[in-house]
MIDOSE-1310 file (N, C-alpha, C; in nm, 2 decimals, decimal comma, always signed):
residues 291
mlsn	+1,54/-3,23/-1,38/+1,44/-3,33/-1,34/+1,31/-3,38/-1,39; +1,27/-3,26/-1,48/+1,14/-3,28/-1,55/+1,21/-3,41/-1,65; +1,34/-3,36/-1,72/+1,40/-3,46/-1,82/+1,40/-3,58/-1,79; +1,41/-3,62/-1,66/+1,47/-3,74/-1,58/+1,34/-3,81/-1,53
pflf	+1,29/-3,93/-1,60/+1,12/-3,98/-1,55/+1,22/-4,06/-1,47; +1,32/-4,12/-1,41/+1,31/-4,19/-1,30/+1,35/-4,12/-1,17; +1,39/-3,98/-1,17/+1,37/-3,87/-1,08/+1,26/-3,82/-1,07; +1,18/-3,82/-1,13/+1,07/-3,75/-1,15/+0,95/-3,87/-1,05
tllr	+0,97/-3,99/-1,09/+0,91/-4,07/-1,00/+0,94/-4,13/-0,86; +1,07/-4,10/-0,83/+1,11/-4,11/-0,70/+1,06/-3,99/-0,62; +1,08/-3,87/-0,67/+1,00/-3,75/-0,61/+0,85/-3,77/-0,59; +0,79/-3,83/-0,69/+0,64/-3,86/-0,64/+0,64/-3,96/-0,53
hlpa	+0,70/-4,07/-0,50/+0,68/-4,17/-0,43/+0,74/-4,10/-0,28; +0,82/-4,00/-0,27/+0,88/-3,92/-0,19/+0,76/-3,87/-0,09; +0,76/-3,85/+0,04/+0,68/-3,75/+0,11/+0,71/-3,61/+0,04; +0,60/-3,54/+0,04/+0,64/-3,45/-0,02/+0,71/-3,34/+0,03
slas	+0,77/-3,33/+0,18/+0,83/-3,22/+0,21/+1,01/-3,30/+0,19; +1,03/-3,39/+0,19/+1,14/-3,45/+0,17/+1,17/-3,44/+0,02; +1,07/-3,46/-0,08/+1,11/-3,43/-0,21/+1,14/-3,30/-0,25; +1,09/-3,21/-0,19/+1,11/-3,06/-0,19/+1,28/-3,07/-0,15
wlgg	+1,29/-3,09/-0,03/+1,44/-3,08/+0,03/+1,55/-3,14/-0,06; +1,50/-3,26/-0,13/+1,64/-3,31/-0,21/+1,62/-3,22/-0,35; +1,53/-3,19/-0,39/+1,50/-3,10/-0,50/+1,63/-2,98/-0,48; +1,63/-2,89/-0,38/+1,70/-2,82/-0,33/+1,83/-2,82/-0,32
wlsv	+1,88/-2,95/-0,26/+2,00/-3,03/-0,24/+2,06/-3,01/-0,37; +2,00/-3,10/-0,43/+2,06/-3,15/-0,57/+2,06/-3,00/-0,68; +1,99/-2,89/-0,64/+2,03/-2,78/-0,73/+2,13/-2,71/-0,70; +2,16/-2,69/-0,56/+2,24/-2,62/-0,49/+2,43/-2,71/-0,56
rlar	+2,41/-2,82/-0,52/+2,50/-2,91/-0,56/+2,55/-2,96/-0,67; +2,45/-2,94/-0,78/+2,45/-3,02/-0,90/+2,44/-2,90/-1,03; +2,35/-2,84/-0,98/+2,29/-2,73/-1,11/+2,35/-2,61/-1,10; +2,36/-2,53/-0,96/+2,44/-2,38/-0,97/+2,59/-2,44/-1,01
prmk	+2,65/-2,52/-1,00/+2,83/-2,50/-1,04/+2,85/-2,53/-1,18; +2,70/-2,56/-1,26/+2,70/-2,57/-1,43/+2,63/-2,45/-1,48; +2,55/-2,37/-1,40/+2,48/-2,25/-1,45/+2,56/-2,14/-1,41; +2,69/-2,14/-1,43/+2,78/-2,01/-1,39/+2,74/-1,88/-1,42
lrda	+2,70/-1,89/-1,53/+2,64/-1,73/-1,63/+2,50/-1,70/-1,58; +2,39/-1,78/-1,55/+2,30/-1,77/-1,47/+2,34/-1,70/-1,36; +2,41/-1,78/-1,26/+2,45/-1,70/-1,13/+2,51/-1,61/-1,11; +2,58/-1,54/-1,22/+2,68/-1,46/-1,23/+2,56/-1,31/-1,28
rara	+2,46/-1,32/-1,35/+2,38/-1,26/-1,42/+2,30/-1,17/-1,26; +2,23/-1,34/-1,21/+2,15/-1,29/-1,07/+2,23/-1,22/-0,97; +2,34/-1,26/-0,96/+2,43/-1,17/-0,87/+2,44/-1,01/-0,91; +2,46/-1,01/-1,03/+2,47/-0,85/-1,09/+2,36/-0,76/-1,06
nltl	+2,26/-0,85/-1,10/+2,12/-0,80/-1,06/+2,04/-0,79/-0,95; +2,07/-0,88/-0,83/+2,06/-0,85/-0,69/+2,15/-0,72/-0,66; +2,26/-0,71/-0,68/+2,37/-0,61/-0,67/+2,26/-0,42/-0,65; +2,24/-0,47/-0,76/+2,15/-0,33/-0,85/+2,03/-0,31/-0,76
lrpd	+1,98/-0,42/-0,75/+1,84/-0,40/-0,68/+1,85/-0,39/-0,50; +1,97/-0,45/-0,45/+1,94/-0,48/-0,34/+2,12/-0,40/-0,26; +2,13/-0,30/-0,33/+2,25/-0,19/-0,27/+2,27/-0,19/-0,15; +2,17/-0,18/-0,03/+2,21/-0,18/+0,07/+2,24/-0,29/+0,15
lpeg	+2,24/-0,36/+0,07/+2,31/-0,50/+0,15/+2,44/-0,53/+0,17; +2,52/-0,58/+0,26/+2,65/-0,65/+0,25/+2,67/-0,75/+0,16; +2,81/-0,76/+0,10/+2,81/-0,88/-0,02/+2,77/-1,02/+0,01; +2,82/-1,01/+0,16/+2,81/-1,17/+0,23/+2,61/-1,21/+0,25
drea	+2,55/-1,10/+0,27/+2,43/-1,12/+0,29/+2,34/-1,13/+0,14; +2,42/-1,05/+0,05/+2,35/-1,14/-0,10/+2,39/-1,21/-0,15; +2,50/-1,31/-0,12/+2,56/-1,45/-0,14/+2,46/-1,53/-0,04; +2,44/-1,50/+0,03/+2,33/-1,60/+0,13/+2,19/-1,62/+0,06
iltr	+2,16/-1,49/-0,01/+2,00/-1,48/-0,09/+2,05/-1,58/-0,21; +2,15/-1,55/-0,27/+2,16/-1,64/-0,41/+2,19/-1,76/-0,35; +2,26/-1,81/-0,27/+2,23/-1,97/-0,23/+2,11/-2,05/-0,21; +2,05/-1,94/-0,11/+1,88/-1,95/-0,09/+1,83/-1,97/-0,19
rwfn	+1,86/-1,89/-0,28/+1,75/-1,90/-0,42/+1,79/-1,99/-0,49; +1,88/-2,08/-0,52/+1,92/-2,21/-0,58/+1,87/-2,32/-0,53; +1,85/-2,31/-0,41/+1,79/-2,39/-0,31/+1,63/-2,43/-0,33; +1,59/-2,30/-0,35/+1,43/-2,28/-0,34/+1,37/-2,31/-0,49
igrt	+1,48/-2,28/-0,61/+1,46/-2,30/-0,70/+1,46/-2,45/-0,74; +1,52/-2,54/-0,65/+1,55/-2,67/-0,71/+1,41/-2,75/-0,63; +1,40/-2,70/-0,49/+1,24/-2,72/-0,43/+1,12/-2,69/-0,53; +1,09/-2,57/-0,58/+1,00/-2,58/-0,72/+1,00/-2,70/-0,79
lael	+1,12/-2,68/-0,86/+1,13/-2,81/-0,96/+1,05/-2,92/-0,89; +1,14/-2,99/-0,79/+1,07/-3,07/-0,72/+0,93/-3,09/-0,67; +0,89/-3,00/-0,65/+0,77/-3,00/-0,59/+0,62/-3,01/-0,70; +0,71/-3,03/-0,84/+0,58/-3,06/-0,96/+0,56/-3,15/-0,94
anid	+0,63/-3,25/-0,87/+0,58/-3,39/-0,91/+0,48/-3,41/-0,76; +0,46/-3,31/-0,69/+0,35/-3,32/-0,56/+0,30/-3,19/-0,59; +0,24/-3,15/-0,66/+0,15/-3,03/-0,63/+0,03/-3,09/-0,56; -0,04/-3,19/-0,61/-0,16/-3,21/-0,57/-0,17/-3,21/-0,41
rlvs	-0,04/-3,29/-0,36/-0,04/-3,27/-0,22/+0,00/-3,16/-0,11; +0,06/-3,05/-0,18/+0,08/-2,92/-0,15/-0,04/-2,83/-0,14; -0,14/-2,88/-0,21/-0,29/-2,82/-0,22/-0,37/-2,81/-0,06; -0,32/-2,77/+0,05/-0,36/-2,81/+0,16/-0,37/-2,70/+0,24
prhv	-0,39/-2,64/+0,34/-0,40/-2,55/+0,45/-0,28/-2,57/+0,51; -0,22/-2,72/+0,49/-0,06/-2,76/+0,61/+0,00/-2,68/+0,52; +0,02/-2,69/+0,41/+0,10/-2,60/+0,31/+0,09/-2,48/+0,25; -0,02/-2,43/+0,24/-0,06/-2,29/+0,20/-0,16/-2,20/+0,31
rvid	-0,13/-2,14/+0,31/-0,16/-1,99/+0,46/-0,23/-1,91/+0,36; -0,35/-1,88/+0,34/-0,41/-1,72/+0,30/-0,39/-1,62/+0,39; -0,32/-1,52/+0,36/-0,32/-1,40/+0,40/-0,48/-1,34/+0,39; -0,51/-1,33/+0,49/-0,68/-1,25/+0,53/-0,77/-1,36/+0,41
pagy	-0,80/-1,47/+0,44/-0,89/-1,57/+0,40/-1,02/-1,46/+0,37; -1,10/-1,45/+0,47/-1,19/-1,38/+0,44/-1,20/-1,29/+0,32; -1,13/-1,18/+0,31/-1,12/-1,09/+0,23/-1,09/-1,19/+0,04; -0,97/-1,30/+0,09/-0,99/-1,35/-0,04/-1,10/-1,44/-0,10
rtvl	-1,16/-1,45/+0,00/-1,28/-1,57/-0,03/-1,34/-1,47/-0,10; -1,38/-1,35/-0,04/-1,48/-1,23/-0,12/-1,43/-1,20/-0,25; -1,30/-1,20/-0,30/-1,29/-1,18/-0,39/-1,30/-1,31/-0,53; -1,30/-1,38/-0,46/-1,30/-1,48/-0,57/-1,45/-1,51/-0,59
dmsg	-1,53/-1,50/-0,47/-1,66/-1,47/-0,51/-1,72/-1,38/-0,61; -1,67/-1,29/-0,68/-1,70/-1,19/-0,70/-1,77/-1,23/-0,82; -1,83/-1,14/-0,90/-1,90/-1,16/-1,06/-1,82/-1,14/-1,16; -1,85/-1,20/-1,29/-1,76/-1,16/-1,36/-1,60/-1,23/-1,38
pmif	-1,58/-1,20/-1,51/-1,42/-1,25/-1,54/-1,33/-1,21/-1,49; -1,23/-1,29/-1,46/-1,13/-1,21/-1,37/-0,97/-1,28/-1,41; -0,88/-1,18/-1,42/-0,74/-1,22/-1,48/-0,65/-1,22/-1,35; -0,59/-1,32/-1,31/-0,48/-1,32/-1,21/-0,38/-1,33/-1,24
ltth	-0,27/-1,24/-1,23/-0,10/-1,16/-1,25/-0,05/-1,25/-1,13; +0,06/-1,29/-1,16/+0,17/-1,34/-1,07/+0,29/-1,34/-1,14; +0,41/-1,40/-1,06/+0,53/-1,36/-1,12/+0,59/-1,53/-1,07; +0,70/-1,56/-1,13/+0,78/-1,65/-1,11/+0,85/-1,65/-0,98
mgnw	+0,79/-1,67/-0,86/+0,82/-1,65/-0,72/+0,74/-1,76/-0,64; +0,82/-1,83/-0,53/+0,76/-1,90/-0,43/+0,76/-2,04/-0,51; +0,61/-2,06/-0,60/+0,59/-2,15/-0,64/+0,48/-2,17/-0,74; +0,49/-2,06/-0,84/+0,38/-2,05/-0,93/+0,30/-2,14/-0,99
dlma	+0,35/-2,31/-1,00/+0,23/-2,40/-1,02/+0,19/-2,42/-0,97; +0,20/-2,44/-0,76/+0,10/-2,45/-0,66/+0,03/-2,31/-0,67; +0,02/-2,19/-0,71/-0,04/-2,07/-0,68/-0,16/-2,12/-0,79; -0,12/-2,20/-0,92/-0,23/-2,21/-1,02/-0,31/-2,36/-0,99
ahlk	-0,23/-2,42/-0,89/-0,36/-2,54/-0,85/-0,41/-2,51/-0,74; -0,34/-2,43/-0,63/-0,42/-2,38/-0,53/-0,55/-2,30/-0,54; -0,53/-2,24/-0,66/-0,64/-2,11/-0,70/-0,76/-2,18/-0,75; -0,75/-2,27/-0,85/-0,82/-2,37/-0,93/-0,90/-2,45/-0,80
datd	-0,82/-2,51/-0,69/-0,92/-2,59/-0,57/-0,99/-2,48/-0,50; -0,97/-2,37/-0,47/-1,04/-2,29/-0,43/-1,16/-2,20/-0,47; -1,19/-2,21/-0,59/-1,28/-2,16/-0,64/-1,36/-2,23/-0,73; -1,50/-2,22/-0,82/-1,57/-2,29/-0,88/-1,55/-2,21/-1,04
rppl	-1,46/-2,09/-1,00/-1,42/-2,01/-1,17/-1,39/-2,13/-1,27; -1,45/-2,14/-1,38/-1,37/-2,22/-1,49/-1,20/-2,16/-1,52; -1,12/-2,21/-1,47/-0,99/-2,18/-1,48/-0,90/-2,20/-1,62; -0,81/-2,11/-1,67/-0,74/-2,12/-1,77/-0,63/-2,08/-1,77
gvyd	-0,50/-2,17/-1,76/-0,34/-2,10/-1,79/-0,27/-2,09/-1,89; -0,19/-1,99/-1,92/-0,14/-1,95/-2,04/+0,02/-1,99/-2,00; +0,09/-2,05/-2,07/+0,23/-2,06/-2,04/+0,34/-2,07/-2,18; +0,45/-2,08/-2,15/+0,54/-2,08/-2,29/+0,60/-2,17/-2,24
pped	+0,61/-2,31/-2,33/+0,67/-2,44/-2,34/+0,82/-2,45/-2,31; +0,90/-2,52/-2,30/+1,03/-2,55/-2,29/+1,06/-2,56/-2,43; +1,20/-2,52/-2,43/+1,24/-2,59/-2,56/+1,25/-2,76/-2,60; +1,29/-2,83/-2,50/+1,31/-2,96/-2,49/+1,16/-3,04/-2,50
arva	+1,12/-3,10/-2,60/+1,00/-3,13/-2,62/+0,98/-3,23/-2,50; +1,05/-3,34/-2,45/+1,02/-3,47/-2,37/+0,98/-3,34/-2,22; +1,10/-3,27/-2,21/+1,05/-3,18/-2,09/+0,88/-3,12/-2,12; +0,88/-3,05/-2,22/+0,74/-3,00/-2,28/+0,64/-3,05/-2,24
aqlk	+0,62/-3,19/-2,30/+0,52/-3,30/-2,28/+0,50/-3,33/-2,14; +0,63/-3,36/-2,09/+0,58/-3,37/-1,90/+0,54/-3,28/-1,84; +0,58/-3,13/-1,86/+0,53/-3,02/-1,78/+0,39/-3,02/-1,82; +0,33/-3,03/-1,95/+0,18/-3,05/-2,02/+0,08/-3,10/-1,94
rarq	+0,14/-3,24/-1,89/+0,08/-3,34/-1,85/+0,05/-3,32/-1,71; +0,18/-3,25/-1,67/+0,17/-3,21/-1,50/+0,07/-3,09/-1,48; +0,06/-2,99/-1,56/+0,03/-2,86/-1,56/-0,13/-2,94/-1,57; -0,20/-3,00/-1,65/-0,34/-2,98/-1,68/-0,43/-3,08/-1,59
symg	-0,31/-3,14/-1,53/-0,37/-3,26/-1,40/-0,41/-3,15/-1,29; -0,34/-3,05/-1,27/-0,41/-2,94/-1,17/-0,41/-2,81/-1,19; -0,41/-2,77/-1,33/-0,43/-2,63/-1,38/-0,55/-2,64/-1,43; -0,63/-2,76/-1,48/-0,76/-2,74/-1,57/-0,71/-2,73/-1,67
eait	-0,76/-2,62/-1,78/-0,71/-2,60/-1,92/-0,57/-2,56/-1,88; -0,49/-2,58/-2,00/-0,36/-2,51/-1,97/-0,31/-2,51/-2,14; -0,29/-2,38/-2,19/-0,24/-2,33/-2,34/-0,12/-2,25/-2,34; -0,05/-2,32/-2,43/+0,08/-2,21/-2,49/+0,06/-2,09/-2,54
gsgg	+0,15/-2,01/-2,56/+0,11/-1,89/-2,60/+0,11/-1,88/-2,75; +0,06/-1,99/-2,81/+0,07/-1,98/-2,97/-0,03/-1,92/-3,06; -0,01/-1,91/-3,15/-0,07/-1,81/-3,23/-0,20/-1,82/-3,20; -0,31/-1,91/-3,20/-0,43/-1,89/-3,18/-0,49/-1,86/-3,03
aare	-0,39/-1,86/-2,92/-0,40/-1,85/-2,79/-0,49/-1,73/-2,79; -0,49/-1,62/-2,84/-0,55/-1,50/-2,82/-0,70/-1,51/-2,82; -0,75/-1,60/-2,96/-0,87/-1,66/-2,96/-0,95/-1,71/-2,85; -0,87/-1,86/-2,83/-0,92/-1,90/-2,72/-0,93/-1,88/-2,60
imrh	-0,84/-1,76/-2,53/-0,86/-1,69/-2,43/-0,99/-1,59/-2,41; -1,03/-1,55/-2,53/-1,14/-1,48/-2,54/-1,27/-1,54/-2,53; -1,26/-1,64/-2,63/-1,35/-1,79/-2,58/-1,41/-1,79/-2,46; -1,27/-1,83/-2,37/-1,27/-1,86/-2,23/-1,37/-1,75/-2,15
lakd	-1,25/-1,62/-2,17/-1,32/-1,53/-2,05/-1,45/-1,45/-2,10; -1,52/-1,53/-2,17/-1,68/-1,51/-2,20/-1,79/-1,59/-2,13; -1,70/-1,70/-2,05/-1,78/-1,80/-1,99/-1,80/-1,74/-1,86; -1,95/-1,76/-1,79/-1,95/-1,72/-1,67/-1,83/-1,70/-1,56
raml	-1,82/-1,59/-1,51/-1,70/-1,61/-1,38/-1,59/-1,64/-1,41; -1,54/-1,68/-1,56/-1,44/-1,75/-1,56/-1,30/-1,68/-1,57; -1,16/-1,73/-1,53/-1,04/-1,67/-1,49/-0,97/-1,73/-1,56; -0,87/-1,67/-1,60/-0,70/-1,68/-1,64/-0,62/-1,65/-1,55
yilv	-0,51/-1,74/-1,54/-0,40/-1,71/-1,46/-0,28/-1,71/-1,57; -0,21/-1,59/-1,53/-0,08/-1,55/-1,62/+0,00/-1,48/-1,54; +0,16/-1,55/-1,60/+0,29/-1,47/-1,54/+0,33/-1,38/-1,61; +0,36/-1,27/-1,55/+0,37/-1,13/-1,60/+0,52/-1,10/-1,62
derr	+0,62/-1,20/-1,57/+0,75/-1,17/-1,56/+0,82/-1,26/-1,67; +0,74/-1,27/-1,78/+0,82/-1,39/-1,89/+0,96/-1,33/-1,93; +1,01/-1,40/-2,00/+1,17/-1,36/-2,02/+1,15/-1,31/-2,18; +1,16/-1,22/-2,24/+1,17/-1,16/-2,37/+1,32/-1,10/-2,44
eqqv	+1,33/-1,12/-2,51/+1,47/-1,04/-2,58/+1,59/-1,05/-2,50; +1,60/-1,14/-2,41/+1,70/-1,17/-2,26/+1,67/-1,03/-2,22; +1,55/-1,03/-2,19/+1,53/-0,92/-2,08/+1,41/-0,95/-2,01; +1,33/-0,90/-1,87/+1,27/-0,93/-1,79/+1,20/-0,78/-1,84
wfpr	+1,10/-0,74/-1,85/+1,04/-0,59/-1,89/+0,95/-0,57/-1,77; +0,86/-0,69/-1,71/+0,79/-0,67/-1,59/+0,87/-0,75/-1,49; +0,83/-0,69/-1,34/+0,80/-0,54/-1,27/+0,92/-0,47/-1,34; +0,87/-0,31/-1,33/+0,97/-0,26/-1,38/+1,09/-0,22/-1,32
fgrp	+1,07/-0,13/-1,20/+1,19/-0,15/-1,08/+1,21/+0,02/-1,10; +1,13/+0,10/-1,17/+1,16/+0,22/-1,18/+1,20/+0,23/-1,31; +1,21/+0,17/-1,40/+1,25/+0,16/-1,54/+1,17/+0,23/-1,62; +1,17/+0,35/-1,70/+1,07/+0,38/-1,77/+1,05/+0,29/-1,91
lpps	+1,01/+0,17/-1,88/+0,94/+0,07/-1,98/+0,76/+0,07/-2,02; +0,72/+0,07/-2,13/+0,61/+0,07/-2,15/+0,55/-0,08/-2,15; +0,40/-0,06/-2,11/+0,35/-0,21/-2,12/+0,37/-0,30/-2,23; +0,39/-0,43/-2,21/+0,45/-0,54/-2,33/+0,44/-0,66/-2,29
gnls	+0,44/-0,76/-2,39/+0,45/-0,90/-2,34/+0,30/-0,95/-2,27; +0,34/-1,05/-2,16/+0,18/-1,07/-2,12/+0,10/-0,95/-2,07; +0,19/-0,90/-2,01/+0,12/-0,75/-1,95/+0,00/-0,68/-2,01; +0,07/-0,67/-2,11/-0,01/-0,57/-2,22/-0,17/-0,67/-2,32
ialr	-0,10/-0,76/-2,29/-0,22/-0,85/-2,32/-0,35/-0,89/-2,22; -0,30/-0,89/-2,12/-0,36/-0,90/-1,97/-0,47/-0,80/-1,99; -0,40/-0,66/-2,01/-0,44/-0,53/-2,00/-0,56/-0,51/-2,13; -0,53/-0,55/-2,27/-0,62/-0,55/-2,34/-0,72/-0,65/-2,33
lark	-0,69/-0,77/-2,26/-0,82/-0,87/-2,27/-0,90/-0,82/-2,13; -0,85/-0,73/-2,04/-0,97/-0,67/-1,95/-1,02/-0,57/-2,00; -0,98/-0,52/-2,09/-1,08/-0,38/-2,15/-1,16/-0,43/-2,25; -1,14/-0,54/-2,29/-1,27/-0,64/-2,38/-1,32/-0,71/-2,31
tgar	-1,30/-0,75/-2,20/-1,42/-0,84/-2,16/-1,44/-0,80/-2,02; -1,40/-0,69/-1,97/-1,44/-0,65/-1,84/-1,39/-0,74/-1,72; -1,27/-0,78/-1,73/-1,25/-0,86/-1,64/-1,17/-0,79/-1,54; -1,16/-0,81/-1,41/-1,10/-0,75/-1,29/-0,93/-0,83/-1,31
ltpf	-0,84/-0,76/-1,27/-0,71/-0,81/-1,26/-0,66/-0,80/-1,13; -0,64/-0,92/-1,06/-0,59/-0,96/-0,93/-0,43/-1,01/-0,92; -0,37/-0,90/-0,88/-0,23/-0,94/-0,85/-0,19/-1,04/-0,75; -0,13/-1,15/-0,73/-0,11/-1,22/-0,62/-0,01/-1,31/-0,65
ylar	+0,08/-1,37/-0,52/+0,19/-1,44/-0,54/+0,20/-1,53/-0,42; +0,29/-1,65/-0,42/+0,30/-1,69/-0,27/+0,44/-1,69/-0,25; +0,44/-1,68/-0,12/+0,60/-1,66/-0,05/+0,64/-1,76/+0,04; +0,74/-1,85/-0,03/+0,80/-1,96/+0,07/+0,81/-1,88/+0,21
tsga	+0,79/-1,98/+0,30/+0,80/-1,97/+0,46/+0,87/-2,04/+0,51; +0,85/-2,16/+0,51/+0,99/-2,26/+0,51/+0,97/-2,40/+0,45; +1,06/-2,45/+0,43/+1,03/-2,60/+0,36/+0,93/-2,56/+0,25; +0,86/-2,67/+0,26/+0,72/-2,66/+0,15/+0,63/-2,61/+0,19
hfdl	+0,64/-2,48/+0,24/+0,55/-2,44/+0,31/+0,53/-2,31/+0,29; +0,38/-2,19/+0,23/+0,40/-2,07/+0,16/+0,29/-1,97/+0,25; +0,30/-1,88/+0,24/+0,20/-1,75/+0,23/+0,14/-1,75/+0,10; +0,03/-1,68/+0,11/-0,02/-1,66/-0,03/-0,09/-1,50/+0,01
hwha	-0,04/-1,41/-0,06/-0,07/-1,27/-0,08/-0,13/-1,22/-0,20; -0,22/-1,13/-0,16/-0,32/-1,11/-0,28/-0,33/-0,92/-0,26; -0,36/-0,90/-0,37/-0,39/-0,75/-0,40/-0,52/-0,72/-0,46; -0,61/-0,65/-0,37/-0,78/-0,60/-0,42/-0,76/-0,58/-0,53
pldp	-0,85/-0,66/-0,63/-0,86/-0,65/-0,77/-0,86/-0,49/-0,83; -0,83/-0,52/-0,94/-0,83/-0,36/-0,99/-0,91/-0,37/-1,12; -0,97/-0,29/-1,12/-1,14/-0,31/-1,19/-1,09/-0,21/-1,33; -1,11/-0,23/-1,46/-1,09/-0,14/-1,56/-1,18/-0,05/-1,59
aild	-1,31/-0,05/-1,52/-1,42/+0,02/-1,56/-1,41/+0,13/-1,44; -1,29/+0,12/-1,36/-1,25/+0,25/-1,32/-1,13/+0,32/-1,31; -1,03/+0,24/-1,33/-0,90/+0,27/-1,36/-0,86/+0,25/-1,48; -0,76/+0,37/-1,52/-0,67/+0,37/-1,65/-0,58/+0,26/-1,67
deai	-0,51/+0,26/-1,77/-0,42/+0,15/-1,76/-0,31/+0,18/-1,67; -0,25/+0,30/-1,68/-0,12/+0,33/-1,60/-0,15/+0,31/-1,44; -0,30/+0,36/-1,39/-0,31/+0,32/-1,25/-0,30/+0,18/-1,23; -0,35/+0,08/-1,33/-0,36/-0,04/-1,30/-0,22/-0,07/-1,31
iaaa	-0,16/-0,06/-1,37/+0,05/-0,10/-1,43/+0,09/-0,04/-1,26; +0,07/+0,06/-1,23/+0,12/+0,12/-1,10/+0,08/+0,07/-0,99; -0,01/-0,02/-0,98/-0,09/-0,08/-0,85/+0,01/-0,20/-0,86; +0,00/-0,29/-0,98/+0,04/-0,42/-0,97/+0,20/-0,43/-0,98
dafl	+0,27/-0,31/-1,04/+0,40/-0,29/-1,03/+0,44/-0,32/-0,90; +0,40/-0,22/-0,83/+0,44/-0,18/-0,65/+0,41/-0,31/-0,60; +0,32/-0,37/-0,64/+0,31/-0,51/-0,52/+0,36/-0,62/-0,56; +0,38/-0,65/-0,67/+0,46/-0,77/-0,75/+0,60/-0,72/-0,73
gqac	+0,64/-0,58/-0,80/+0,80/-0,54/-0,77/+0,84/-0,58/-0,64; +0,77/-0,47/-0,53/+0,87/-0,52/-0,40/+0,86/-0,65/-0,38; +0,75/-0,74/-0,40/+0,78/-0,90/-0,38/+0,89/-0,94/-0,42; +0,91/-0,90/-0,55/+1,01/-0,96/-0,61/+1,14/-0,96/-0,53
itha	+1,15/-0,81/-0,53/+1,26/-0,75/-0,40/+1,29/-0,81/-0,29; +1,14/-0,81/-0,23/+1,19/-0,87/-0,07/+1,21/-1,02/-0,08; +1,16/-1,07/-0,19/+1,18/-1,27/-0,21/+1,26/-1,26/-0,30; +1,37/-1,18/-0,32/+1,48/-1,23/-0,41/+1,53/-1,37/-0,41
dewl	+1,51/-1,41/-0,30/+1,59/-1,53/-0,31/+1,47/-1,64/-0,35; +1,36/-1,64/-0,41/+1,24/-1,70/-0,44/+1,24/-1,67/-0,61; +1,29/-1,57/-0,64/+1,23/-1,53/-0,76/+1,32/-1,57/-0,87; +1,24/-1,65/-1,00/+1,33/-1,76/-1,05/+1,39/-1,65/-1,16
alhd	+1,32/-1,52/-1,20/+1,36/-1,44/-1,34/+1,50/-1,37/-1,30; +1,54/-1,35/-1,18/+1,64/-1,25/-1,14/+1,75/-1,28/-1,22; +1,77/-1,44/-1,26/+1,85/-1,48/-1,35/+1,86/-1,44/-1,50; +1,71/-1,43/-1,54/+1,68/-1,41/-1,67/+1,67/-1,23/-1,72
mdlt	+1,73/-1,15/-1,66/+1,76/-1,00/-1,71/+1,89/-0,97/-1,68; +1,90/-0,83/-1,77/+2,02/-0,79/-1,71/+1,98/-0,64/-1,73; +1,99/-0,60/-1,61/+1,96/-0,46/-1,53/+2,07/-0,37/-1,56; +2,19/-0,43/-1,61/+2,31/-0,32/-1,64/+2,30/-0,28/-1,80
rdgh	+2,20/-0,34/-1,86/+2,19/-0,29/-2,02/+2,13/-0,13/-2,03; +2,17/-0,05/-2,13/+2,10/+0,07/-2,12/+1,96/+0,09/-2,14; +1,89/+0,16/-2,05/+1,75/+0,18/-2,05/+1,70/+0,07/-1,97; +1,77/-0,03/-1,90/+1,73/-0,14/-1,78/+1,79/-0,10/-1,66
mptp	+1,85/+0,03/-1,61/+1,95/+0,05/-1,48/+1,80/+0,09/-1,37; +1,79/+0,01/-1,27/+1,67/+0,00/-1,18/+1,67/+0,13/-1,08; +1,56/+0,19/-1,04/+1,55/+0,28/-0,93/+1,49/+0,24/-0,85; +1,49/+0,10/-0,74/+1,46/+0,09/-0,67/+1,38/+0,18/-0,56
trm	+1,24/+0,20/-0,49/+1,22/+0,31/-0,40/+1,22/+0,25/-0,24; +1,18/+0,11/-0,27/+1,16/+0,04/-0,11/+1,26/-0,08/-0,12; +1,27/-0,15/-0,01/+1,35/-0,24/+0,01/+1,32/-0,36/+0,12
């Protein structure tokens, strides 16, 4: 959708809810049949994460997942219209406001679930904290350019994980009450290393970066995510901030892992990274303790 300017423009001119539905329909009808390897990988991973479910229920989850992925891509054209209480309901809004109003820098951790771009836009709209988002650009140059333009319009500053990114992030977090938005379930080496799902994996990638930044800047880490309720409507769930001045790295990881990991299992029909990992590989077999 991002690589087709006509379709992107069409989605922008449609009502946001209709555009979302159309994206889901196109994903199930056109994208899923062309992405059999990803579909099979998601199926194998879901079988390991939800062995308690009958096969028919897992297939229903996978179908909803393709529809939700299409919705998320289509909603990119209308993010500004979705940043509204009509589309995003905050769980415990008073508590969330207290978190946003805390002093000092803050790092918000999330996963590719619900609509991660809307998460960034909603966060920017909800607070006066100077925002910064970090992401890995797509390989297609046209898609990358379109994505960058879109994200800068609602994310504030948005940088890619380039060689100079760490220095820029450090300068940003030195600002008064600055915040960083970072996705911690990125794909590396054909695997997703977080959430851990009981796998004995050390912190690495974006999670490791977030931990080091928190130690150097004193930033609290706040896990949160969006869960789609129906159509283009979501609930925003958040975890109490994790303070590196009080907690060691393992305690922070355990809390974030329990919160975001359980969310990814519960909302597997919304989690993009389900097809980006291979839980059948040695050392990656999950041992989920909750469903």
